[in-house]
SEMI-392111 format. One record per atom (N, C-alpha, C): x, y, z; residue in one letter. Coordinates in pm, whole numbers, padded with zeros to 5 digits, always signed. Example, Ala and Ser with C-alpha at 12.3 -4.5 7.8 and 13.67 -1.06 7.14 Angstrom:
// residues 2
+01319-00569+00780A;+01230-00450+00780A;+01320-00330+00780A;+01285-00225+00708S;+01367-00106+00714S;+01290+00003+00787S;
END
This chain:
// residues 332
+00083-00118+00000X;+00000+00000+00000X;+00087+00124+00000X;+00045+00227-00064X;+00122+00350-00072X;+00090+00438+00046X;+00186+00517+00092X;+00162+00602+00207X;+00064+00712+00174X;-00010+00755+00273X;-00112+00855+00253X;-00067+00993+00294X;+00061+01021+00274X;+00110+01155+00301X;+00181+01169+00434X;+00168+01072+00523X;+00235+01080+00652X;+00383+01051+00634X;+00465+01116+00711X;+00609+01100+00694X;+00672+01009+00798X;+00606+00989+00912X;+00666+00906+01016X;+00660+00759+00976X;+00763+00678+01013X;+00760+00535+00984X;+00635+00471+01041X;+00592+00361+00976X;+00467+00295+01015X;+00469+00252+01161X;+00584+00201+01209X;+00587+00150+01345X;+00577+00260+01450X;+00594+00391+01409X;+00585+00500+01504X;+00446+00563+01507X;+00360+00523+01415X;+00225+00578+01411X;+00141+00520+01523X;+00051+00603+01577X;-00040+00555+01681X;-00153+00478+01618X;-00194+00371+01681X;-00305+00292+01630X;-00438+00362+01658X;-00534+00343+01569X;-00669+00390+01594X;-00729+00305+01706X;-00818+00362+01786X;-00876+00285+01898X;-00935+00151+01854X;-01007+00151+01743X;-01067+00025+01696X;-00963-00076+01655X;-00856-00029+01588X;-00748-00118+01547X;-00673-00172+01668X;-00658-00087+01771X;-00590-00131+01893X;-00669-00243+01959X;-00801-00230+01962X;-00884-00336+02023X;-00870-00466+01944X;-00871-00455+01811X;-00856-00574+01727X;-00723-00643+01755X;-00617-00562+01761X;-00484-00618+01785X;-00477-00685+01922X;-00530-00620+02024X;-00527-00678+02158X;-00606-00807+02165X;-00723-00811+02100X;-00804-00932+02099X;-00733-01047+02028X;-00668-01015+01917X;-00600-01120+01841X;-00478-01173+01917X;-00400-01083+01976X;-00284-01127+02053X;-00327-01209+02174X;-00438-01171+02236X;-00491-01249+02348X;-00531-01388+02301X;-00591-01395+02183X;-00628-01525+02124X;-00504-01611+02102X;-00397-01551+02049X;-00274-01626+02023X;-00210-01674+02153X;-00217-01590+02255X;-00155-01626+02383X;-00233-01735+02454X;-00366-01723+02456X;-00448-01817+02534X;-00483-01943+02455X;-00528-01924+02332X;-00574-02039+02253X;-00460-02114+02184X;-00359-02039+02140X;-00250-02102+02065X;-00127-02125+02152X;-00120-02059+02266X;-00007-02079+02356X;+00126-02031+02302X;+00126-01923+02220X;+00250-01875+02162X;+00338-01810+02269X;+00468-01816+02247X;+00563-01761+02343X;+00562-01609+02342X;+00622-01551+02445X;+00630-01405+02455X;+00706-01345+02339X;+00815-01409+02298X;+00895-01358+02187X;+00818-01362+02056X;+00744-01470+02033X;+00665-01482+01911X;+00554-01378+01909X;+00490-01358+02023X;+00384-01258+02032X;+00438-01118+02004X;+00557-01089+02054X;+00617-00958+02031X;+00646-00936+01883X;+00691-01042+01815X;+00718-01031+01671X;+00588-01008+01594X;+00483-01080+01632X;+00353-01062+01567X;+00303-00919+01588X;+00320-00869+01709X;+00271-00735+01738X;+00343-00630+01654X;+00474-00643+01639X;+00549-00547+01558X;+00500-00547+01413X;+00485-00667+01357X;+00441-00676+01218X;+00299-00622+01200X;+00212-00653+01293X;+00072-00612+01280X;+00054-00462+01306X;+00136-00407+01395X;+00129-00262+01416X;+00165-00188+01287X;+00267-00234+01220X;+00307-00170+01094X;+00195-00182+00992X;+00134-00296+00985X;+00025-00319+00889X;-00096-00231+00921X;-00138-00231+01047X;-00257-00154+01085X;-00235-00004+01073X;-00114+00041+01100X;-00084+00184+01083X;-00089+00223+00936X;-00046+00133+00849X;-00053+00160+00705X;-00199+00169+00660X;-00284+00082+00714X;-00427+00089+00682X;-00486+00221+00731X;-00444+00263+00851X;-00498+00385+00909X;-00464+00507+00824X;-00341+00511+00771X;-00303+00626+00689X;-00389+00637+00563X;-00438+00523+00518X;-00522+00523+00398X;-00671+00519+00432X;-00699+00528+00562X;-00838+00527+00610X;-00912+00401+00562X;-00844+00287+00578X;-00901+00157+00541X;-00932+00079+00669X;-01053+00027+00677X;-01093-00056+00790X;-01039-00197+00768X;-00972-00258+00868X;-00921-00395+00851X;-01029-00494+00809X;-01155-00466+00846X;-01264-00558+00815X;-01306-00551+00669X;-01256-00451+00595X;-01298-00434+00455X;-01184-00451+00356X;-01068-00499+00402X;-00951-00511+00315X;-00976-00610+00202X;-00932-00575+00083X;-00942-00661-00035X;-00807-00727-00061X;-00808-00839-00130X;-00684-00912-00157X;-00586-00828-00240X;-00639-00744-00334X;-00551-00660-00415X;-00476-00561-00327X;-00544-00508-00225X;-00480-00414-00134X;-00370-00482-00053X;-00397-00606-00015X;-00295-00681+00058X;-00172-00706-00029X;-00194-00737-00155X;-00083-00760-00248X;+00002-00635-00264X;-00063-00518-00272X;+00010-00392-00284X;+00088-00363-00157X;+00027-00390-00042X;+00097-00372+00085X;+00221-00459+00093X;+00209-00584+00046X;+00322-00676+00050X;+00437-00623-00035X;+00407-00567-00150X;+00510-00508-00234X;+00575-00389-00165X;+00495-00313-00090X;+00547-00196-00020X;+00648-00235+00088X;+00631-00351+00147X;+00726-00398+00248X;+00864-00418+00187X;+00868-00456+00062X;+00995-00486-00005X;+01066-00359-00052X;+00993-00247-00054X;+01052-00121-00101X;+01054-00013+00007X;+00980-00035+00116X;+00970+00067+00218X;+00870+00176+00184X;+00785+00151+00082X;+00689+00252+00036X;+00581+00281+00139X;+00570+00197+00241X;+00470+00222+00346X;+00526+00311+00455X;+00650+00355+00439X;+00712+00442+00540X;+00799+00367+00638X;+00801+00234+00630X;+00883+00154+00720X;+01013+00111+00655X;+01090+00031+00725X;+01217-00017+00672X;+01192-00122+00563X;+01287-00133+00471X;+01278-00231+00363X;+01300-00370+00421X;+01211-00464+00388X;+01221-00600+00442X;+01273-00697+00337X;+01346-00795+00383X;+01392-00904+00296X;+01273-00994+00262X;+01286-01081+00162X;+01177-01173+00131X;+01134-01257+00252X;+01230-01300+00333X;+01198-01382+00450X;+01119-01302+00552X;+01161-01176+00577X;+01091-01092+00673X;+00953-01054+00624X;+00942-01030+00492X;+00811-00997+00434X;+00717-01117+00446X;+00770-01237+00425X;+00689-01357+00439X;+00643-01376+00583X;+00730-01342+00678X;+00692-01350+00820X;+00580-01251+00851X;+00591-01129+00797X;+00487-01028+00818X;+00355-01073+00757X;+00363-01132+00639X;+00241-01181+00574X;+00176-01291+00657X;+00257-01377+00718X;+00202-01484+00802X;+00124-01424+00919X;+00177-01317+00977X;+00107-01251+01088X;-00024-01191+01041X;-00022-01129+00924X;-00143-01065+00870X;-00245-01171+00828X;-00198-01282+00773X;-00289-01392+00739X;-00365-01438+00863X;-00291-01454+00972X;-00354-01499+01096X;-00458-01400+01145X;-00427-01271+01133X;-00522-01168+01177X;-00650-01174+01095X;-00638-01184+00963X;-00757-01185+00879X;-00837-01314+00896X;-00769-01425+00919X;-00841-01549+00947X;-00920-01536+01077X;-00859-01468+01175X;-00926-01445+01303X;-01048-01355+01284X;-01034-01247+01209X;-01146-01156+01185X;-01259-01226+01111X;-01220-01315+01020X;-01321-01391+00946X;-01395-01489+01038X;-01321-01558+01124X;-01383-01655+01215X;-01473-01588+01318X;-01438-01462+01353X;-01519-01387+01448X;-01633-01311+01380X;-01645-01331+01249X;-01750-01266+01169X;-01741-01113+01176X;-01618-01064+01184X;-01595-00919+01182X;-01572-00871+01039X;-01503-00954+00962X;-01469-00916+00825X;-01590-00918+00733X;-01596-00821+00645X;-01704-00818+00544X;-01655-00873+00411X;-01525-00905+00404X;-01467-00957+00278X;-01412-01099+00295X;-01454-01167+00401X;-01401-01300+00426X;-01256-01291+00470X;-01173-01380+00417X;-01030-01378+00446X;-00956-01342+00318X;-00927-01214+00296X;-00863-01173+00170X;-00721-01226+00154X;-00658-01265+00263X;-00518-01310+00254X;-00504-01444+00185X;-00613-01521+00173X;-00605-01652+00109X;-00566-01642-00037X;-00592-01528-00099X;-00562-01511-00242X;-00428-01444-00267X;-00353-01417-00158X;-00223-01350-00172X;-00112-01454-00159X;-00033-01475-00265X;+00073-01577-00257X;+00187-01533-00166X;+00248-01628-00100X;+00364-01602-00015X;+00486-01573-00101X;+00567-01473-00066X;+00687-01444-00144X;+00777-01566-00156X;+00831-01587-00276X;+00921-01700-00298X;+01051-01675-00223X;+01095-01775-00149X;+01218-01762-00071X;+01326-01851-00130X;+01449-01800-00139X;+01558-01884-00187X;+01585-01996-00087X;+01607-02116-00137X;+01633-02229-00048X;+01766-02210+00022X;+01764-02216+00152X;+01885-02196+00231X;+01915-02324+00308X;+02018-02395+00262X;+02053-02520+00326X;+02137-02494+00450X;+02114-02569+00555X;+02192-02551+00678X;+02336-02596+00657X;+02426-02544+00738X;+02567-02582+00733X;+02599-02660+00860X;+02586-02792+00857X;+02615-02870+00978X;+02765-02880+01003X;+02800-02906+01127X;+02939-02932+01162X;+02970-03079+01137X;+03095-03109+01119X;+03136-03249+01113X;+03136-03304+01255X;+03141-03435+01266X;+03144-03497+01398X;+03268-03450+01475X;+03381-03438+01404X;+03504-03394+01468X;+03492-03250+01518X;+03425-03166+01442X;+03407-03027+01484X;+03315-03017+01605X;+03211-03100+01609X;+03122-03102+01725X;+03200-03144+01849X;+03281-03248+01835X;+03359-03296+01949X;+03456-03188+01998X;+03518-03117+01904X;+03612-03011+01941X;+03539-02898+02014X;+03419-02865+01968X;+03340-02758+02029X;+03301-02794+02172X;+03253-02917+02191X;+03211-02961+02323X;+03330-02969+02418X;+03442-03017+02365X;+03563-03027+02447X;+03608-02888+02493X;+03602-02791+02403X;+03643-02655+02437X;+03549-02594+02541X;+03420-02623+02528X;+03323-02569+02623X;+03347-02622+02763X;+03400-02743+02772X;+03419-02806+02903X;+03549-02771+02972X;+03632-02685+02911X;+03758-02646+02976X;+03732-02534+03077X;+03768-02555+03201X;+03747-02449+03302X;+03827-02325+03271X;+03768-02210+03293X;+03837-02084+03273X;+03889-02031+03404X;+03878-01902+03421X;+03922-01840+03546X;+03804-01772+03612X;+03822-01736+03737X;+03716-01665+03806X;+03631-01756+03892X;+03538-01692+03961X;+03451-01764+04053X;+03362-01864+03978X;+03349-01982+04035X;+03262-02088+03982X;+03301-02129+03840X;+03427-02113+03801X;+03468-02147+03665X;+03451-02296+03637X;+03480-02381+03736X;+03464-02525+03717X;+03317-02561+03699X;+03231-02497+03777X;+03086-02523+03766X;+03033-02477+03631X;+03081-02362+03585X;+03036-02311+03456X;+03084-02398+03341X;+03204-02454+03355X;+03255-02544+03251X;+03170-02671+03242X;+03131-02726+03356X;+03044-02842+03357X;+02908-02808+03294X;+02857-02690+03326X;+02729-02646+03269X;+02738-02630+03118X;+02845-02564+03073X;+02859-02538+02930X;+02870-02667+02849X;+02946-02761+02902X;+02960-02890+02833X;+02825-02962+02829X;+02754-02961+02941X;+02624-03029+02947X;+02525-02963+02851X;+02528-02831+02843X;+02435-02762+02753X;+02461-02800+02608X;+02587-02802+02567X;+02619-02838+02429X;+02586-02984+02400X;+02607-03070+02500X;+02570-03211+02481X;+02419-03225+02463X;+02341-03143+02532X;+02195-03147+02518X;+02153-03094+02382X;+02213-02984+02338X;+02177-02926+02208X;+02209-03024+02095X;+02324-03087+02103X;+02364-03180+01997X;+02308-03320+02019X;+02308-03367+02143X;+02267-03505+02170X;+02118-03527+02168X;+02039-03418+02189X;+01894-03430+02190X;+01829-03355+02073X;+01909-03280+01999X;+01852-03201+01890X;+01760-03092+01941X;+01789-03040+02059X;+01700-02942+02122X;+01720-02802+02064X;+01610-02729+02055X;+01619-02586+02028X;+01677-02519+02152X;+01734-02400+02136X;+01794-02334+02251X;+01689-02302+02356X;+01568-02265+02314X;+01461-02235+02410X;+01420-02362+02485X;+01427-02477+02418X;+01393-02603+02483X;+01500-02642+02584X;+01625-02618+02551X;+01734-02653+02641X;+01734-02564+02765X;+01722-02432+02744X;+01721-02342+02859X;+01592-02355+02939X;+01487-02408+02876X;+01360-02427+02945X;+01351-02558+03023X;+01453-02641+03013X;+01453-02769+03086X;+01448-02747+03236X;+01362-02824+03304X;+01358-02827+03449X;+01414-02961+03499X;+01451-02965+03624X;+01509-03088+03681X;+01418-03208+03658X;+01288-03189+03679X;+01194-03300+03666X;+01174-03345+03521X;+01225-03267+03425X;+01210-03304+03284X;+01312-03410+03242X;+01413-03431+03324X;+01519-03527+03290X;+01497-03656+03368X;+01474-03764+03297X;+01455-03896+03359X;+01582-03977+03340X;+01668-03974+03442X;+01798-04040+03431X;+01783-04191+03412X;+01696-04253+03491X;+01678-04398+03482X;+01622-04439+03346X;+01532-04358+03292X;+01471-04389+03163X;+01557-04344+03045X;+01661-04268+03074X;+01747-04211+02971X;+01664-04132+02869X;+01581-04044+02922X;+01492-03965+02838X;+01472-03827+02900X;+01424-03736+02818X;+01396-03600+02866X;+01273-03546+02795X;+01203-03456+02862X;+01086-03390+02803X;+01129-03253+02755X;+01109-03227+02626X;+01140-03097+02568X;+01010-03025+02536X;+01000-02901+02578X;+00880-02821+02548X;+00909-02727+02434X;+00841-02752+02322X;+00869-02676+02202X;+00773-02563+02177X;+00756-02527+02050X;+00672-02416+02011X;+00526-02445+02043X;+00455-02340+02085X;+00313-02357+02117X;+00290-02445+02238X;+00390-02456+02327X;+00382-02537+02449X;+00362-02685+02418X;+00398-02727+02297X;+00395-02870+02265X;+00518-02934+02326X;+00503-03055+02373X;+00618-03122+02431X;+00637-03259+02367X;+00760-03306+02371X;+00792-03437+02317X;+00896-03502+02408X;+00898-03633+02409X;+00994-03709+02488X;+01102-03759+02394X;+01227-03730+02426X;+01338-03770+02340X;+01438-03852+02420X;+01505-03945+02355X;+01608-04024+02425X;+01731-03940+02453X;+01797-03972+02564X;+01920-03903+02602X;+02034-04002+02591X;+02130-03974+02504X;+02242-04064+02483X;+02341-04063+02599X;+02437-04154+02592X;+02530-04173+02703X;+02612-04048+02732X;+02666-03984+02628X;+02751-03868+02651X;+02672-03753+02714X;+02552-03728+02662X;+02469-03621+02719X;+02430-03653+02862X;+02399-03780+02888X;+02358-03821+03023X;+02473-03804+03122X;+02592-03845+03081X;+02708-03832+03169X;+02739-03685+03197X;+02729-03601+03094X;+02756-03458+03111X;+02652-03394+03202X;+02526-03433+03186X;+02420-03380+03271X;+02439-03422+03417X;+02470-03550+03438X;+02488-03597+03575X;+02606-03528+03642X;+02714-03507+03567X;+02831-03439+03624X;+02796-03296+03661X;+02723-03229+03575X;+02685-03090+03602X;+02587-03081+03718X;+02486-03168+03720X;+02383-03161+03824X;+02439-03193+03962X;+02539-03279+03968X;+02594-03317+04099X;+02710-03229+04143X;+02793-03182+04048X;+02914-03109+04087X;+02916-02964+04044X;+02830-02926+03950X;+02833-02789+03901X;+02714-02705+03940X;+02595-02758+03922X;+02474-02680+03947X;+02462-02632+04092X;+02497-02714+04193X;+02482-02667+04331X;+02556-02536+04358X;+02675-02518+04299X;+02752-02395+04321X;+02680-02275+04261X;+02621-02293+04144X;+02548-02184+04079X;+02415-02157+04150X;+02350-02266+04194X;+02220-02252+04261X;+02234-02176+04393X;+02348-02187+04456X;+02369-02122+04585X;+02364-01970+04574X;+02379-01919+04454X;+02379-01774+04434X;+02240-01720+04400X;+02141-01811+04390X;+02005-01769+04358X;+01909-01798+04471X;+01780-01790+04440X;+01676-01810+04541X;+01597-01938+04518X;+01650-02023+04434X;+01582-02149+04410X;+01500-02145+04282X;+01529-02235+04190X;+01457-02245+04064X;+01468-02389+04017X;+01365-02440+03949X;+01371-02578+03901X;+01454-02593+03774X;+01504-02482+03718X;+01577-02487+03592X;+01701-02575+03601X;+01728-02649+03495X;+01850-02729+03489X;+01970-02638+03472X;+01966-02553+03372X;+02081-02469+03340X;+02066-02331+03404X;+02165-02295+03487X;+02161-02172+03563X;+02269-02075+03518X;+02238-01946+03532X;+02335-01843+03501X;+02419-01809+03623X;+02500-01704+03611X;+02593-01669+03717X;+02523-01620+03844X;+02395-01578+03832X;+02319-01531+03948X;+02228-01638+04006X;+02242-01758+03958X;+02161-01867+04012X;+02021-01872+03956X;+01992-01792+03853X;+01861-01794+03788X;+01871-01871+03657X;+01758-01897+03595X;+01757-01973+03470X;+01846-01908+03365X;+01929-01986+03300X;+02018-01937+03196X;+01936-01879+03081X;+01970-01760+03036X;+01898-01698+02925X;+01950-01748+02792X;+01868-01731+02689X;+01911-01771+02555X;+02031-01688+02509X;+02031-01560+02548X;+02142-01473+02508X;+02273-01521+02571X;+02267-01559+02698X;+02387-01608+02766X;+02433-01739+02703X;+02338-01825+02665X;+02373-01952+02601X;+02441-01927+02468X;+02389-01831+02393X;+02450-01796+02264X;+02595-01752+02286X;+02617-01668+02385X;+02751-01615+02411X;+02850-01724+02451X;+02805-01818+02533X;+02898-01923+02576X;+02934-02015+02459X;+02842-02032+02365X;+02872-02112+02246X;+02973-02039+02158X;+02959-01907+02148X;+03055-01828+02072X;+03194-01839+02133X;+03201-01835+02266X;+03330-01849+02333X;+03390-01986+02307X;+03308-02089+02310X;+03357-02225+02285X;+03407-02238+02141X;+03336-02175+02046X;+03377-02180+01905X;+03514-02114+01887X;+03536-02002+01956X;+03665-01933+01948X;+03775-02019+02010X;+03745-02081+02124X;+03844-02165+02191X;+03879-02287+02108X;+03781-02337+02031X;+03803-02455+01947X;+03855-02417+01809X;+03875-02286+01786X;+03923-02235+01657X;+03829-02276+01543X;+03699-02256+01568X;+03598-02289+01468X;+03525-02163+01423X;+03602-02059+01399X;+03540-01932+01360X;+03546-01908+01209X;+03630-01983+01137X;+03643-01965+00992X;+03556-02066+00920X;+03423-02050+00938X;+03326-02142+00879X;+03231-02064+00788X;+03153-02134+00703X;+03059-02064+00613X;+02964-01969+00684X;+02928-02003+00808X;+02844-01916+00889X;+02879-01938+01036X;+02858-01837+01120X;+02895-01850+01262X;+02819-01965+01329X;+02885-02029+01425X;+02821-02136+01500X;+02720-02075+01596X;+02601-02129+01595X;+02494-02083+01682X;+02434-02205+01752X;+02346-02186+01848X;+02280-02302+01909X;+02210-02390+01805X;+02153-02327+01702X;+02080-02404+01601X;+02174-02485+01513X;+02302-02445+01507X;+02399-02522+01430X;+02408-02665+01484X;+02402-02679+01616X;+02411-02812+01676X;+02285-02893+01647X;+02171-02827+01639X;+02047-02897+01602X;+02053-02942+01456X;+02106-02855+01369X;+02127-02893+01229X;+02218-03016+01221X;+02326-03011+01297X;+02423-03119+01292X;+02363-03249+01343X;+02284-03240+01449X;+02214-03357+01505X;+02130-03425+01398X;+02049-03346+01327X;+01960-03402+01225X;+02039-03463+01110X;+02141-03390+01064X;+02220-03438+00950X;+02294-03565+00985X;+02352-03572+01103X;+02427-03691+01142X;+02335-03811+01162X;+02214-03788+01209X;+02118-03898+01220X;+02087-03957+01083X;+02062-03869+00986X;+02030-03916+00851X;+02150-03985+00788X;+02269-03931+00811X;+02392-03997+00762X;+02404-04137+00821X;+02360-04150+00946X;+02372-04280+01014X;+02265-04380+00978X;+02169-04339+00893X;+02068-04433+00846X;+01929-04413+00904X;+01910-04311+00987X;+01776-04287+01043X;+01680-04244+00933X;+01553-04284+00943X;+01456-04246+00842X;+01400-04107+00874X;+01350-04041+00770X;+01307-03902+00782X;+01195-03886+00884X;+01101-03979+00887X;+00988-03967+00980X;+01034-03973+01125X;+01131-04058+01153X;+01182-04067+01290X;+01253-03938+01330X;+01331-03883+01237X;+01401-03757+01264X;+01300-03645+01284X;+01192-03648+01206X;+01086-03548+01223X;+01031-03552+01365X;+01006-03672+01416X;+00953-03685+01552X;+01055-03637+01656X;+01180-03671+01635X;+01283-03632+01731X;+01303-03481+01734X;+01290-03417+01617X;+01308-03271+01610X;+01183-03195+01651X;+01068-03261+01649X;+00944-03193+01682X;+00892-03106+01569X;+00925-03143+01445X;+00875-03069+01330X;+00728-03103+01305X;+00648-03001+01280X;+00506-03025+01251X;+00489-03089+01115X;+00576-03056+01020X;+00567-03110+00885X;+00696-03180+00848X;+00684-03291+00776X;+00803-03364+00732X;+00878-03285+00627X;+00811-03190+00562X;+00876-03108+00461X;+00995-03033+00520X;+00979-02984+00642X;+01089-02913+00708X;+01207-03006+00731X;+01179-03129+00773X;+01286-03225+00799X;+01357-03264+00671X;+01284-03269+00560X;+01343-03313+00434X;+01451-03220+00384X;+01456-03098+00439X;+01563-03007+00403X;+01698-03070+00436X;+01704-03146+00544X;+01830-03208+00584X;+01869-03323+00492X;+01771-03386+00428X;+01804-03494+00335X;+01881-03440+00217X;+01853-03316+00178X;+01926-03255+00068X;+02073-03236+00105X;+02098-03197+00230X;+02235-03183+00277X;+02307-03316+00269X;+02238-03422+00311X;+02297-03555+00308X;+02324-03601+00167X;+02229-03579+00076X;+02246-03618-00064X;+02363-03544-00126X;+02377-03415-00097X;+02489-03338-00151X;+02622-03395-00104X;+02627-03433+00024X;+02750-03490+00079X;+02781-03624+00011X;+02680-03707-00006X;+02700-03836-00072X;+02741-03818-00217X;+02686-03715-00281X;+02720-03689-00420X;+02868-03654-00432X;+02919-03573-00337X;+03061-03538-00339X;+03148-03661-00318X;+03105-03748-00224X;+03180-03871-00200X;+03182-03959-00323X;+03066-03972-00386X;+03054-04054-00507X;+03141-03999-00619X;+03138-03866-00637X;+03214-03803-00744X;+03364-03821-00725X;+03407-03827-00600X;+03549-03840-00574X;+03599-03982-00567X;+03508-04078-00551X;+03551-04215-00527X;+03516-04313-00638X;+03404-04292-00707X;+03362-04390-00808X;+03440-04371-00938X;+03493-04480-00995X;+03577-04466-01115X;+03505-04403-01235X;+03375-04420-01244X;+03301-04362-01358X;+03233-04231-01322X;+03263-04180-01202X;+03207-04052-01163X;+03313-03943-01160X;+03441-03985-01160X;+03549-03887-01153X;+03557-03806-01281X;+03583-03678-01262X;+03597-03590-01378X;+03721-03627-01455X;+03707-03629-01585X;+03820-03658-01669X;+03846-03807-01687X;+03761-03892-01619X;+03781-04037-01631X;+03729-04087-01764X;
END
């Protein structure tokens, strides 16, 4: 949609009272009915505020939006013509997903007079982005580096924690939010299993391998008590320096430190918590696991998401074949 003469960016515009009520009702629906996380709700709110402010500048009621208007708005996101920052195809697709949800909600509540106009708006085509998994040797080097004690107070406890966290991310294929969200009662040592709580408060039970189990037991018995003594008591498995639940930001930073210590900084992309999840999935498929089983272990809602890792595996096998088979070698 084109701007209606206002110069301030869309996200700085004040919402109309009616639009504010719609936004609050929809976010409440997502929080209560869908169980979305605080971070996801905040992202939805940012995208929807920009959208609703753009409608307000053009004096358009959200209940009367047409699909053609939505298509024009989507183009404006890619150019900044709505007064906001220019968005990448991925960010524009994320914004469209938020707007689709809003219009579906308005339609279900019988507020919309045009049904759900977003159904006729195609999602922007996104370039396929294959993950860059670590090799098994690189994972081992990263975990080993994380487990080396540094200096300062509770350095030994923090080293045990860091090693256990990386073993959980790689050994269980956990998202960083799932790992930092682990509570003591979620780990069943005797059963060699753990409960991971994923997106939308969905949970799944995953097996815990020997290395992850040993690292967890070492941390829980010799490391966590020292960190817990600095807090007021929390059921969280992984604790920060103040004895409270380890934050995702702190987890990201400790992984960066481990990558530097392991000299794994010259890679196609920086190592992140999700890199270990990518590596977990890829190594499972390399080892012969079927896609459906990996889907269950990762907690993917659709097998299509999991199949992205099969492409990584096929590419790797293709390189091996090209270098080893006598009729596949170049120039043979």
